[in-house]
PDB file of N, CA, C and O in Angstrom:
ATOM      1  N   UNK A   1     141.486   5.553 -30.427  1.00  0.00           N
ATOM      2  CA  UNK A   1     142.180   5.529 -29.154  1.00  0.00           C
ATOM      3  C   UNK A   1     142.361   7.082 -28.627  1.00  0.00           C
ATOM      4  O   UNK A   1     141.945   7.527 -27.558  1.00  0.00           O
ATOM      5  N   UNK A   2     142.975   7.682 -29.492  1.00  0.00           N
ATOM      6  CA  UNK A   2     143.457   9.229 -29.180  1.00  0.00           C
ATOM      7  C   UNK A   2     141.876  10.119 -28.902  1.00  0.00           C
ATOM      8  O   UNK A   2     141.647  10.918 -27.994  1.00  0.00           O
ATOM      9  N   UNK A   3     141.090   9.743 -29.824  1.00  0.00           N
ATOM     10  CA  UNK A   3     139.653  10.501 -29.883  1.00  0.00           C
ATOM     11  C   UNK A   3     139.074  10.195 -28.409  1.00  0.00           C
ATOM     12  O   UNK A   3     138.623  11.131 -27.747  1.00  0.00           O
ATOM     13  N   UNK A   4     139.088   8.969 -27.931  1.00  0.00           N
ATOM     14  CA  UNK A   4     138.446   8.648 -26.782  1.00  0.00           C
ATOM     15  C   UNK A   4     139.170   9.432 -25.459  1.00  0.00           C
ATOM     16  O   UNK A   4     138.531   9.858 -24.497  1.00  0.00           O
ATOM     17  N   UNK A   5     140.563   9.525 -25.612  1.00  0.00           N
ATOM     18  CA  UNK A   5     141.335  10.196 -24.488  1.00  0.00           C
ATOM     19  C   UNK A   5     140.866  11.665 -24.580  1.00  0.00           C
ATOM     20  O   UNK A   5     140.681  12.292 -23.537  1.00  0.00           O
ATOM     21  N   UNK A   6     140.677  12.211 -25.725  1.00  0.00           N
ATOM     22  CA  UNK A   6     140.329  13.736 -25.853  1.00  0.00           C
ATOM     23  C   UNK A   6     138.883  13.903 -25.466  1.00  0.00           C
ATOM     24  O   UNK A   6     138.517  14.975 -24.982  1.00  0.00           O
ATOM     25  N   UNK A   7     138.036  12.910 -25.648  1.00  0.00           N
ATOM     26  CA  UNK A   7     136.675  13.060 -25.166  1.00  0.00           C
ATOM     27  C   UNK A   7     136.725  12.976 -23.671  1.00  0.00           C
ATOM     28  O   UNK A   7     135.935  13.719 -23.088  1.00  0.00           O
ATOM     29  N   UNK A   8     137.511  12.204 -22.925  1.00  0.00           N
ATOM     30  CA  UNK A   8     137.488  12.202 -21.667  1.00  0.00           C
ATOM     31  C   UNK A   8     138.210  13.349 -20.934  1.00  0.00           C
ATOM     32  O   UNK A   8     137.882  13.734 -19.812  1.00  0.00           O
ATOM     33  N   UNK A   9     139.249  13.877 -21.682  1.00  0.00           N
ATOM     34  CA  UNK A   9     139.914  15.193 -21.137  1.00  0.00           C
ATOM     35  C   UNK A   9     138.678  16.414 -21.271  1.00  0.00           C
ATOM     36  O   UNK A   9     138.559  17.357 -20.488  1.00  0.00           O
ATOM     37  N   UNK A  10     138.012  16.209 -22.177  1.00  0.00           N
ATOM     38  CA  UNK A  10     137.071  17.464 -22.388  1.00  0.00           C
ATOM     39  C   UNK A  10     135.981  17.297 -21.491  1.00  0.00           C
ATOM     40  O   UNK A  10     135.545  18.353 -21.032  1.00  0.00           O
ATOM     41  N   UNK A  11     135.385  16.168 -21.094  1.00  0.00           N
ATOM     42  CA  UNK A  11     134.478  15.981 -19.973  1.00  0.00           C
ATOM     43  C   UNK A  11     135.047  16.398 -18.738  1.00  0.00           C
ATOM     44  O   UNK A  11     134.439  17.174 -18.000  1.00  0.00           O
ATOM     45  N   UNK A  12     136.324  15.876 -18.420  1.00  0.00           N
ATOM     46  CA  UNK A  12     136.990  16.203 -17.096  1.00  0.00           C
ATOM     47  C   UNK A  12     137.041  17.806 -17.007  1.00  0.00           C
ATOM     48  O   UNK A  12     136.700  18.370 -15.967  1.00  0.00           O
ATOM     49  N   UNK A  13     137.534  18.609 -18.273  1.00  0.00           N
ATOM     50  CA  UNK A  13     137.655  19.835 -18.268  1.00  0.00           C
ATOM     51  C   UNK A  13     136.289  20.601 -17.780  1.00  0.00           C
ATOM     52  O   UNK A  13     136.281  21.383 -16.829  1.00  0.00           O
ATOM     53  N   UNK A  14     135.169  20.279 -18.538  1.00  0.00           N
ATOM     54  CA  UNK A  14     133.875  20.593 -18.224  1.00  0.00           C
ATOM     55  C   UNK A  14     133.372  20.593 -16.767  1.00  0.00           C
ATOM     56  O   UNK A  14     132.786  21.528 -16.222  1.00  0.00           O
ATOM     57  N   UNK A  15     133.728  19.255 -16.150  1.00  0.00           N
ATOM     58  CA  UNK A  15     133.270  19.110 -14.843  1.00  0.00           C
ATOM     59  C   UNK A  15     134.077  19.947 -13.799  1.00  0.00           C
ATOM     60  O   UNK A  15     133.588  20.290 -12.723  1.00  0.00           O
ATOM     61  N   UNK A  16     135.313  20.242 -14.184  1.00  0.00           N
ATOM     62  CA  UNK A  16     136.230  21.052 -13.213  1.00  0.00           C
ATOM     63  C   UNK A  16     135.668  22.449 -13.416  1.00  0.00           C
ATOM     64  O   UNK A  16     135.579  23.131 -12.395  1.00  0.00           O
ATOM     65  N   UNK A  17     135.217  23.068 -14.735  1.00  0.00           N
ATOM     66  CA  UNK A  17     134.705  24.337 -14.949  1.00  0.00           C
ATOM     67  C   UNK A  17     133.554  24.399 -13.938  1.00  0.00           C
ATOM     68  O   UNK A  17     133.608  25.265 -13.065  1.00  0.00           O
ATOM     69  N   UNK A  18     132.479  23.521 -13.984  1.00  0.00           N
ATOM     70  CA  UNK A  18     131.322  23.401 -13.291  1.00  0.00           C
ATOM     71  C   UNK A  18     131.522  23.577 -11.727  1.00  0.00           C
ATOM     72  O   UNK A  18     130.834  24.313 -11.020  1.00  0.00           O
ATOM     73  N   UNK A  19     132.627  22.744 -11.281  1.00  0.00           N
ATOM     74  CA  UNK A  19     132.934  22.847  -9.805  1.00  0.00           C
ATOM     75  C   UNK A  19     133.511  24.275  -9.607  1.00  0.00           C
ATOM     76  O   UNK A  19     133.070  24.889  -8.635  1.00  0.00           O
ATOM     77  N   UNK A  20     134.404  24.874 -10.363  1.00  0.00           N
ATOM     78  CA  UNK A  20     134.849  26.178 -10.194  1.00  0.00           C
ATOM     79  C   UNK A  20     133.871  27.222 -10.026  1.00  0.00           C
ATOM     80  O   UNK A  20     133.852  28.105  -9.168  1.00  0.00           O
ATOM     81  N   UNK A  21     133.022  26.988 -11.009  1.00  0.00           N
ATOM     82  CA  UNK A  21     131.690  28.010 -11.042  1.00  0.00           C
ATOM     83  C   UNK A  21     131.114  27.962  -9.507  1.00  0.00           C
ATOM     84  O   UNK A  21     131.064  28.897  -8.708  1.00  0.00           O
ATOM     85  N   UNK A  22     130.713  26.663  -9.333  1.00  0.00           N
ATOM     86  CA  UNK A  22     130.060  26.410  -8.063  1.00  0.00           C
ATOM     87  C   UNK A  22     130.746  27.108  -6.818  1.00  0.00           C
ATOM     88  O   UNK A  22     130.146  27.803  -5.998  1.00  0.00           O
ATOM     89  N   UNK A  23     132.174  26.796  -6.803  1.00  0.00           N
ATOM     90  CA  UNK A  23     132.825  27.414  -5.623  1.00  0.00           C
ATOM     91  C   UNK A  23     133.097  28.861  -5.515  1.00  0.00           C
ATOM     92  O   UNK A  23     133.319  29.456  -4.460  1.00  0.00           O
ATOM     93  N   UNK A  24     133.056  29.425  -6.811  1.00  0.00           N
ATOM     94  CA  UNK A  24     132.923  30.842  -7.076  1.00  0.00           C
ATOM     95  C   UNK A  24     131.695  31.453  -6.306  1.00  0.00           C
ATOM     96  O   UNK A  24     131.793  32.342  -5.460  1.00  0.00           O
ATOM     97  N   UNK A  25     130.440  30.812  -6.744  1.00  0.00           N
ATOM     98  CA  UNK A  25     129.061  31.190  -6.124  1.00  0.00           C
ATOM     99  C   UNK A  25     129.098  30.910  -4.670  1.00  0.00           C
ATOM    100  O   UNK A  25     128.502  31.647  -3.885  1.00  0.00           O
ATOM    101  N   UNK A  26     129.728  29.943  -4.303  1.00  0.00           N
ATOM    102  CA  UNK A  26     129.719  29.580  -2.982  1.00  0.00           C
ATOM    103  C   UNK A  26     130.459  30.728  -2.203  1.00  0.00           C
ATOM    104  O   UNK A  26     129.836  31.270  -1.290  1.00  0.00           O
ATOM    105  N   UNK A  27     131.620  31.105  -2.463  1.00  0.00           N
ATOM    106  CA  UNK A  27     132.321  32.060  -1.967  1.00  0.00           C
ATOM    107  C   UNK A  27     131.616  33.593  -1.949  1.00  0.00           C
ATOM    108  O   UNK A  27     131.629  34.388  -1.010  1.00  0.00           O
ATOM    109  N   UNK A  28     131.102  33.732  -3.052  1.00  0.00           N
ATOM    110  CA  UNK A  28     130.260  34.966  -3.274  1.00  0.00           C
ATOM    111  C   UNK A  28     129.174  34.915  -2.188  1.00  0.00           C
ATOM    112  O   UNK A  28     129.119  35.818  -1.353  1.00  0.00           O
ATOM    113  N   UNK A  29     128.374  33.969  -2.173  1.00  0.00           N
ATOM    114  CA  UNK A  29     127.297  33.851  -1.386  1.00  0.00           C
ATOM    115  C   UNK A  29     127.571  33.862   0.131  1.00  0.00           C
ATOM    116  O   UNK A  29     126.745  34.306   0.929  1.00  0.00           O
ATOM    117  N   UNK A  30     128.676  33.394   0.469  1.00  0.00           N
ATOM    118  CA  UNK A  30     129.040  33.070   1.800  1.00  0.00           C
ATOM    119  C   UNK A  30     129.521  34.418   2.294  1.00  0.00           C
ATOM    120  O   UNK A  30     129.314  34.714   3.471  1.00  0.00           O
ATOM    121  N   UNK A  31     130.224  35.360   1.387  1.00  0.00           N
ATOM    122  CA  UNK A  31     130.707  36.436   1.813  1.00  0.00           C
ATOM    123  C   UNK A  31     129.634  37.623   1.965  1.00  0.00           C
ATOM    124  O   UNK A  31     129.799  38.657   2.613  1.00  0.00           O
ATOM    125  N   UNK A  32     128.577  37.276   1.281  1.00  0.00           N
ATOM    126  CA  UNK A  32     127.267  38.175   1.128  1.00  0.00           C
ATOM    127  C   UNK A  32     126.230  37.704   2.280  1.00  0.00           C
ATOM    128  O   UNK A  32     125.283  38.406   2.635  1.00  0.00           O
ATOM    129  N   UNK A  33     126.489  36.584   2.754  1.00  0.00           N
ATOM    130  CA  UNK A  33     125.432  36.098   3.694  1.00  0.00           C
ATOM    131  C   UNK A  33     124.057  35.633   3.014  1.00  0.00           C
ATOM    132  O   UNK A  33     123.012  35.628   3.666  1.00  0.00           O
ATOM    133  N   UNK A  34     124.105  35.285   1.814  1.00  0.00           N
ATOM    134  CA  UNK A  34     122.804  35.014   1.052  1.00  0.00           C
ATOM    135  C   UNK A  34     122.886  33.199   0.989  1.00  0.00           C
ATOM    136  O   UNK A  34     123.905  32.510   1.029  1.00  0.00           O
ATOM    137  N   UNK A  35     121.523  32.768   0.886  1.00  0.00           N
ATOM    138  CA  UNK A  35     121.444  31.350   0.822  1.00  0.00           C
ATOM    139  C   UNK A  35     122.236  30.708  -0.392  1.00  0.00           C
ATOM    140  O   UNK A  35     122.224  31.270  -1.487  1.00  0.00           O
ATOM    141  N   UNK A  36     122.883  29.596  -0.197  1.00  0.00           N
ATOM    142  CA  UNK A  36     123.919  28.910  -1.422  1.00  0.00           C
ATOM    143  C   UNK A  36     122.886  28.085  -2.211  1.00  0.00           C
ATOM    144  O   UNK A  36     121.844  27.599  -1.772  1.00  0.00           O
ATOM    145  N   UNK A  37     123.365  28.022  -3.427  1.00  0.00           N
ATOM    146  CA  UNK A  37     122.746  27.220  -4.385  1.00  0.00           C
ATOM    147  C   UNK A  37     122.992  25.742  -4.018  1.00  0.00           C
ATOM    148  O   UNK A  37     123.960  25.456  -3.313  1.00  0.00           O
ATOM    149  N   UNK A  38     122.191  24.838  -4.450  1.00  0.00           N
ATOM    150  CA  UNK A  38     122.538  23.257  -4.331  1.00  0.00           C
ATOM    151  C   UNK A  38     123.748  23.081  -5.019  1.00  0.00           C
ATOM    152  O   UNK A  38     123.887  23.688  -6.081  1.00  0.00           O
ATOM    153  N   UNK A  39     124.859  22.190  -4.507  1.00  0.00           N
ATOM    154  CA  UNK A  39     125.973  21.946  -5.255  1.00  0.00           C
ATOM    155  C   UNK A  39     125.574  20.803  -6.216  1.00  0.00           C
ATOM    156  O   UNK A  39     124.632  20.065  -5.928  1.00  0.00           O
ATOM    157  N   UNK A  40     126.345  20.637  -7.456  1.00  0.00           N
ATOM    158  CA  UNK A  40     126.081  19.605  -8.395  1.00  0.00           C
ATOM    159  C   UNK A  40     126.487  18.331  -7.739  1.00  0.00           C
ATOM    160  O   UNK A  40     127.568  18.227  -7.160  1.00  0.00           O
ATOM    161  N   UNK A  41     125.608  17.346  -7.830  1.00  0.00           N
ATOM    162  CA  UNK A  41     126.001  16.187  -7.101  1.00  0.00           C
ATOM    163  C   UNK A  41     126.917  15.310  -8.014  1.00  0.00           C
ATOM    164  O   UNK A  41     126.512  14.653  -8.972  1.00  0.00           O
ATOM    165  N   UNK A  42     128.143  15.389  -7.603  1.00  0.00           N
ATOM    166  CA  UNK A  42     129.286  14.515  -8.278  1.00  0.00           C
ATOM    167  C   UNK A  42     129.647  13.227  -7.634  1.00  0.00           C
ATOM    168  O   UNK A  42     129.857  12.173  -8.234  1.00  0.00           O
ATOM    169  N   UNK A  43     129.708  13.454  -6.105  1.00  0.00           N
ATOM    170  CA  UNK A  43     129.879  12.370  -5.284  1.00  0.00           C
ATOM    171  C   UNK A  43     128.989  12.519  -4.156  1.00  0.00           C
ATOM    172  O   UNK A  43     128.827  13.608  -3.606  1.00  0.00           O
ATOM    173  N   UNK A  44     128.374  11.398  -3.773  1.00  0.00           N
ATOM    174  CA  UNK A  44     127.422  11.266  -2.520  1.00  0.00           C
ATOM    175  C   UNK A  44     128.076  12.140  -1.502  1.00  0.00           C
ATOM    176  O   UNK A  44     129.302  12.031  -1.519  1.00  0.00           O
ATOM    177  N   UNK A  45     127.609  12.963  -0.635  1.00  0.00           N
ATOM    178  CA  UNK A  45     127.996  13.485   0.564  1.00  0.00           C
ATOM    179  C   UNK A  45     128.539  12.546   1.504  1.00  0.00           C
ATOM    180  O   UNK A  45     127.989  11.448   1.591  1.00  0.00           O
ATOM    181  N   UNK A  46     129.670  12.846   2.318  1.00  0.00           N
ATOM    182  CA  UNK A  46     130.161  11.906   3.198  1.00  0.00           C
ATOM    183  C   UNK A  46     129.382  11.922   4.310  1.00  0.00           C
ATOM    184  O   UNK A  46     128.793  12.962   4.604  1.00  0.00           O
ATOM    185  N   UNK A  47     129.261  10.779   5.092  1.00  0.00           N
ATOM    186  CA  UNK A  47     128.358  10.954   6.442  1.00  0.00           C
ATOM    187  C   UNK A  47     129.157  11.454   7.513  1.00  0.00           C
ATOM    188  O   UNK A  47     130.220  10.920   7.830  1.00  0.00           O
ATOM    189  N   UNK A  48     128.682  12.465   8.085  1.00  0.00           N
ATOM    190  CA  UNK A  48     129.195  13.218   9.239  1.00  0.00           C
ATOM    191  C   UNK A  48     129.559  12.161  10.279  1.00  0.00           C
ATOM    192  O   UNK A  48     128.778  11.231  10.484  1.00  0.00           O
ATOM    193  N   UNK A  49     130.735  12.265  10.958  1.00  0.00           N
ATOM    194  CA  UNK A  49     130.913  11.438  12.301  1.00  0.00           C
ATOM    195  C   UNK A  49     129.931  11.796  13.377  1.00  0.00           C
ATOM    196  O   UNK A  49     129.292  12.848  13.356  1.00  0.00           O
ATOM    197  N   UNK A  50     129.837  10.948  14.259  1.00  0.00           N
ATOM    198  CA  UNK A  50     128.763  10.992  15.261  1.00  0.00           C
ATOM    199  C   UNK A  50     129.026  12.288  16.118  1.00  0.00           C
ATOM    200  O   UNK A  50     128.148  13.113  16.372  1.00  0.00           O
ATOM    201  N   UNK A  51     130.399  12.377  16.555  1.00  0.00           N
ATOM    202  CA  UNK A  51     130.881  13.552  17.294  1.00  0.00           C
ATOM    203  C   UNK A  51     131.637  14.390  16.270  1.00  0.00           C
ATOM    204  O   UNK A  51     132.367  13.724  15.535  1.00  0.00           O
ATOM    205  N   UNK A  52     131.623  15.609  16.076  1.00  0.00           N
ATOM    206  CA  UNK A  52     132.403  16.465  15.380  1.00  0.00           C
ATOM    207  C   UNK A  52     133.253  17.319  16.183  1.00  0.00           C
ATOM    208  O   UNK A  52     132.694  18.205  16.830  1.00  0.00           O
ATOM    209  N   UNK A  53     134.532  17.198  16.249  1.00  0.00           N
ATOM    210  CA  UNK A  53     135.411  18.169  17.148  1.00  0.00           C
ATOM    211  C   UNK A  53     134.989  19.748  16.860  1.00  0.00           C
ATOM    212  O   UNK A  53     135.037  20.605  17.743  1.00  0.00           O
ATOM    213  N   UNK A  54     134.609  19.984  15.624  1.00  0.00           N
ATOM    214  CA  UNK A  54     134.140  21.368  15.377  1.00  0.00           C
ATOM    215  C   UNK A  54     132.843  22.028  15.934  1.00  0.00           C
ATOM    216  O   UNK A  54     132.461  23.172  15.688  1.00  0.00           O
ATOM    217  N   UNK A  55     132.250  21.133  16.705  1.00  0.00           N
ATOM    218  CA  UNK A  55     131.180  21.804  17.453  1.00  0.00           C
ATOM    219  C   UNK A  55     131.282  23.015  18.286  1.00  0.00           C
ATOM    220  O   UNK A  55     130.373  23.844  18.322  1.00  0.00           O
ATOM    221  N   UNK A  56     132.308  23.121  18.914  1.00  0.00           N
ATOM    222  CA  UNK A  56     132.630  24.344  19.728  1.00  0.00           C
ATOM    223  C   UNK A  56     132.843  25.622  18.754  1.00  0.00           C
ATOM    224  O   UNK A  56     132.489  26.739  19.131  1.00  0.00           O
ATOM    225  N   UNK A  57     133.416  25.418  17.530  1.00  0.00           N
ATOM    226  CA  UNK A  57     133.370  26.470  16.486  1.00  0.00           C
ATOM    227  C   UNK A  57     132.152  26.977  16.047  1.00  0.00           C
ATOM    228  O   UNK A  57     131.855  28.162  15.898  1.00  0.00           O
ATOM    229  N   UNK A  58     131.293  25.734  15.802  1.00  0.00           N
ATOM    230  CA  UNK A  58     129.871  26.239  15.469  1.00  0.00           C
ATOM    231  C   UNK A  58     129.155  26.887  16.491  1.00  0.00           C
ATOM    232  O   UNK A  58     128.471  27.845  16.134  1.00  0.00           O
ATOM    233  N   UNK A  59     129.157  26.555  17.788  1.00  0.00           N
ATOM    234  CA  UNK A  59     128.511  27.202  18.846  1.00  0.00           C
ATOM    235  C   UNK A  59     128.981  28.835  19.035  1.00  0.00           C
ATOM    236  O   UNK A  59     128.214  29.776  19.236  1.00  0.00           O
ATOM    237  N   UNK A  60     130.503  28.893  18.910  1.00  0.00           N
ATOM    238  CA  UNK A  60     130.966  30.235  18.940  1.00  0.00           C
ATOM    239  C   UNK A  60     130.248  31.028  17.710  1.00  0.00           C
ATOM    240  O   UNK A  60     129.799  32.166  17.848  1.00  0.00           O
ATOM    241  N   UNK A  61     130.204  30.437  16.732  1.00  0.00           N
ATOM    242  CA  UNK A  61     129.513  31.089  15.428  1.00  0.00           C
ATOM    243  C   UNK A  61     128.009  31.546  15.776  1.00  0.00           C
ATOM    244  O   UNK A  61     127.528  32.632  15.453  1.00  0.00           O
ATOM    245  N   UNK A  62     127.416  30.630  16.419  1.00  0.00           N
ATOM    246  CA  UNK A  62     125.910  30.909  16.645  1.00  0.00           C
ATOM    247  C   UNK A  62     125.865  32.079  17.730  1.00  0.00           C
ATOM    248  O   UNK A  62     125.063  32.997  17.557  1.00  0.00           O
ATOM    249  N   UNK A  63     126.555  32.072  18.647  1.00  0.00           N
ATOM    250  CA  UNK A  63     126.599  33.152  19.762  1.00  0.00           C
ATOM    251  C   UNK A  63     126.751  34.457  19.203  1.00  0.00           C
ATOM    252  O   UNK A  63     126.142  35.436  19.634  1.00  0.00           O
ATOM    253  N   UNK A  64     127.718  34.490  18.056  1.00  0.00           N
ATOM    254  CA  UNK A  64     127.827  35.685  17.639  1.00  0.00           C
ATOM    255  C   UNK A  64     126.570  36.206  16.652  1.00  0.00           C
ATOM    256  O   UNK A  64     126.130  37.352  16.746  1.00  0.00           O
ATOM    257  N   UNK A  65     126.085  35.296  15.765  1.00  0.00           N
ATOM    258  CA  UNK A  65     125.013  35.628  14.798  1.00  0.00           C
ATOM    259  C   UNK A  65     124.179  34.479  14.586  1.00  0.00           C
ATOM    260  O   UNK A  65     124.441  33.643  13.720  1.00  0.00           O
ATOM    261  N   UNK A  66     123.069  34.399  15.434  1.00  0.00           N
ATOM    262  CA  UNK A  66     122.240  33.114  15.159  1.00  0.00           C
ATOM    263  C   UNK A  66     121.670  32.948  13.552  1.00  0.00           C
ATOM    264  O   UNK A  66     121.431  31.832  13.091  1.00  0.00           O
ATOM    265  N   UNK A  67     121.492  34.155  12.791  1.00  0.00           N
ATOM    266  CA  UNK A  67     121.175  33.995  11.595  1.00  0.00           C
ATOM    267  C   UNK A  67     122.074  33.201  10.847  1.00  0.00           C
ATOM    268  O   UNK A  67     121.592  32.521   9.940  1.00  0.00           O
ATOM    269  N   UNK A  68     123.245  33.162  11.050  1.00  0.00           N
ATOM    270  CA  UNK A  68     124.189  32.445  10.142  1.00  0.00           C
ATOM    271  C   UNK A  68     123.999  30.923  10.236  1.00  0.00           C
ATOM    272  O   UNK A  68     124.416  30.213   9.321  1.00  0.00           O
ATOM    273  N   UNK A  69     123.433  30.438  11.221  1.00  0.00           N
ATOM    274  CA  UNK A  69     123.134  29.126  11.309  1.00  0.00           C
ATOM    275  C   UNK A  69     122.010  28.679  10.616  1.00  0.00           C
ATOM    276  O   UNK A  69     121.911  27.483  10.343  1.00  0.00           O
ATOM    277  N   UNK A  70     120.914  29.702  10.206  1.00  0.00           N
ATOM    278  CA  UNK A  70     119.854  29.377   9.465  1.00  0.00           C
ATOM    279  C   UNK A  70     119.871  30.116   8.294  1.00  0.00           C
ATOM    280  O   UNK A  70     119.225  31.163   8.236  1.00  0.00           O
ATOM    281  N   UNK A  71     120.638  29.646   7.182  1.00  0.00           N
ATOM    282  CA  UNK A  71     120.940  30.226   6.036  1.00  0.00           C
ATOM    283  C   UNK A  71     119.576  30.227   5.113  1.00  0.00           C
ATOM    284  O   UNK A  71     119.466  31.008   4.168  1.00  0.00           O
ATOM    285  N   UNK A  72     118.670  29.398   5.427  1.00  0.00           N
ATOM    286  CA  UNK A  72     117.519  29.168   4.420  1.00  0.00           C
ATOM    287  C   UNK A  72     116.352  29.856   5.245  1.00  0.00           C
ATOM    288  O   UNK A  72     115.236  29.813   4.726  1.00  0.00           O
ATOM    289  N   UNK A  73     116.464  30.386   6.279  1.00  0.00           N
ATOM    290  CA  UNK A  73     115.246  30.850   7.033  1.00  0.00           C
ATOM    291  C   UNK A  73     114.369  31.691   6.206  1.00  0.00           C
ATOM    292  O   UNK A  73     113.162  31.489   6.079  1.00  0.00           O
ATOM    293  N   UNK A  74     115.109  32.759   5.580  1.00  0.00           N
ATOM    294  CA  UNK A  74     114.267  33.781   4.885  1.00  0.00           C
ATOM    295  C   UNK A  74     114.318  33.576   3.376  1.00  0.00           C
ATOM    296  O   UNK A  74     113.850  34.412   2.603  1.00  0.00           O
ATOM    297  N   UNK A  75     114.901  32.433   2.967  1.00  0.00           N
ATOM    298  CA  UNK A  75     114.994  32.294   1.468  1.00  0.00           C
ATOM    299  C   UNK A  75     113.443  31.960   0.925  1.00  0.00           C
ATOM    300  O   UNK A  75     112.636  31.341   1.618  1.00  0.00           O
ATOM    301  N   UNK A  76     113.218  32.347  -0.109  1.00  0.00           N
ATOM    302  CA  UNK A  76     111.978  32.018  -0.945  1.00  0.00           C
ATOM    303  C   UNK A  76     112.133  30.400  -1.587  1.00  0.00           C
ATOM    304  O   UNK A  76     113.128  29.916  -2.127  1.00  0.00           O
ATOM    305  N   UNK A  77     110.877  29.792  -1.346  1.00  0.00           N
ATOM    306  CA  UNK A  77     110.912  28.471  -1.960  1.00  0.00           C
ATOM    307  C   UNK A  77     111.380  28.420  -3.417  1.00  0.00           C
ATOM    308  O   UNK A  77     111.194  29.365  -4.184  1.00  0.00           O
ATOM    309  N   UNK A  78     111.900  27.459  -3.720  1.00  0.00           N
ATOM    310  CA  UNK A  78     112.395  27.434  -5.171  1.00  0.00           C
ATOM    311  C   UNK A  78     111.564  26.619  -6.022  1.00  0.00           C
ATOM    312  O   UNK A  78     111.834  26.500  -7.217  1.00  0.00           O
TER     313      UNK A  78
END
């Protein structure tokens, strides 16, 4: 019983480390403006609502720098 709990704790810890590494890559990539790596699929992505209230934020963003809206435009194929 105890061994099972330890194994689950270890799996959980590894998953958290992977997520942390991805978030660090994400933070570095966004600050440098480079394309992001694909996130590890842990949960299926949530479906976006039909109308997002943040569209005005996105359009402000686009007005300042259209390249930010196409992060994969100049990326080499993987």
